[in-house]
C-alpha positions as CSV (number, residue, x, y, z in Angstrom):
1,M,64.8,4.3,73.6
2,D,62.6,6.2,71.2
3,P,59.0,4.7,71.6
4,A,57.6,7.5,69.4
5,G,60.0,6.8,66.6
6,N,61.1,10.4,66.2
7,L,64.9,9.7,66.0
8,Q,66.2,9.3,62.5
9,A,68.8,6.8,61.5
10,G,72.0,7.9,59.8
11,I,72.8,11.1,61.6
12,P,76.5,12.2,61.2
13,L,77.1,12.5,65.0
14,C,76.1,10.4,68.0
15,P,75.9,12.2,71.3
16,P,78.0,10.6,74.1
17,E,76.3,8.5,76.8
18,G,76.7,11.1,79.5
19,D,78.8,14.0,80.6
20,A,80.8,15.1,83.7
21,G,77.7,16.6,85.4
22,T,75.7,13.4,84.8
23,G,78.5,11.4,86.4
24,M,78.7,13.7,89.4
25,A,74.9,13.5,90.0
26,A,74.7,9.7,89.3
27,T,77.4,9.0,91.9
28,N,76.2,11.7,94.4
29,S,79.7,13.2,94.1
30,V,78.6,16.8,94.4
31,A,79.7,17.8,97.9
32,P,83.2,18.9,98.8
33,R,85.6,16.0,99.6
34,T,83.7,13.6,97.3
35,G,84.7,12.5,93.9
36,N,84.2,9.9,91.2
37,V,86.2,8.1,88.5
38,S,84.9,7.2,85.1
39,A,86.8,4.4,83.3
40,G,86.2,3.6,79.7
41,T,88.1,4.1,76.5
42,S,89.5,7.1,78.4
43,I,89.5,7.7,82.1
44,F,88.9,10.7,84.3
45,A,88.7,11.5,88.0
46,M,86.7,14.4,89.4
47,V,87.2,15.6,92.9
48,V,85.0,18.3,94.5
49,L,87.2,20.7,96.3
50,E,86.7,22.6,99.5
51,K,88.1,25.8,97.9
52,A,89.6,26.9,94.6
53,L,93.1,25.8,93.7
54,S,95.9,28.3,94.6
55,K,97.3,28.4,91.1
56,V,96.7,27.0,87.6
57,Y,97.8,23.5,86.9
58,P,97.8,22.6,83.2
59,E,97.1,19.0,83.9
60,I,93.9,19.8,85.8
61,D,90.7,21.1,84.2
62,M,88.5,23.1,86.5
63,V,84.7,22.6,86.3
64,T,82.0,23.0,88.9
65,T,79.2,21.0,90.5
66,P,75.6,21.9,89.6
67,A,75.7,24.1,92.8
68,G,78.9,25.9,91.7
69,D,81.5,24.2,93.9
70,P,84.9,23.9,92.3
71,V,85.8,20.5,90.9
72,A,89.3,19.4,89.8
73,M,89.1,17.0,86.8
74,V,92.1,15.0,85.5
75,H,91.6,13.2,82.2
76,C,93.7,10.6,80.4
77,N,93.1,9.5,76.9
78,N,93.8,5.8,77.4
79,C,92.2,3.4,79.8
80,T,90.4,0.3,78.8
81,S,92.0,0.3,75.4
82,D,95.4,-0.1,77.1
83,L,94.0,-2.7,79.5
84,N,92.6,-4.7,76.5
85,A,96.0,-4.6,74.8
86,W,97.9,-5.8,77.9
87,V,95.4,-8.7,78.4
88,E,95.7,-9.6,74.8
89,L,99.5,-9.6,75.1
90,L,99.4,-11.7,78.3
91,A,96.9,-14.1,76.7
92,Q,99.1,-14.6,73.6
93,N,102.1,-15.2,75.8
94,A,100.3,-17.8,77.8
95,E,99.0,-19.5,74.7
96,L,102.5,-19.6,73.2
97,C,103.5,-21.6,76.3
98,G,100.6,-24.0,75.7
99,A,98.0,-22.6,78.2
100,K,94.4,-22.3,77.3
101,V,93.3,-18.8,78.2
102,N,89.8,-17.3,78.8
103,K,90.3,-13.6,78.5
104,G,87.3,-12.8,80.8
105,E,88.9,-15.0,83.5
106,L,92.2,-13.3,82.9
107,F,90.7,-9.9,83.4
108,T,89.1,-11.1,86.6
109,K,92.3,-12.7,87.9
110,L,94.3,-9.5,87.1
111,F,91.8,-7.2,88.7
112,N,91.6,-9.4,91.9
113,L,95.4,-9.5,92.0
114,S,95.5,-5.7,91.9
115,L,93.6,-5.6,95.2
116,Q,96.7,-7.2,96.8
117,G,98.9,-4.2,96.0
118,A,100.4,-2.0,98.7
119,P,98.0,0.8,99.8
120,D,100.7,3.3,99.0
121,C,101.3,1.8,95.5
122,G,104.8,0.9,96.5
123,G,105.7,4.3,97.8
124,V,104.1,6.3,95.0
125,I,101.4,7.7,97.2
126,P,102.6,9.2,100.5
């Protein structure tokens, strides 16, 4: 990462691995009606809008593409941390019942099972 050896160890702050603009560019989500989702410890969705929102929504942060198009960003503090906790709970439950559980396989099975859900999320999405 630092072939010249200029970076010093022990700095009090480590910059994040990327930012919203990097994600938009990396996924080519810079044109209206495109978007991306970043899922990690937290999760956020960014949708490039065709026009500005008609009013302020406190749940939506407005940012722009590198070209200046409006982008609606929704952020949640929990994502993979919550998923990890659920998988841990399910694994412990299975182990209590005598099953041997591989958590990697459990993640795979749960994610594949989620693909069988109703397209409208059981009526949540019209």
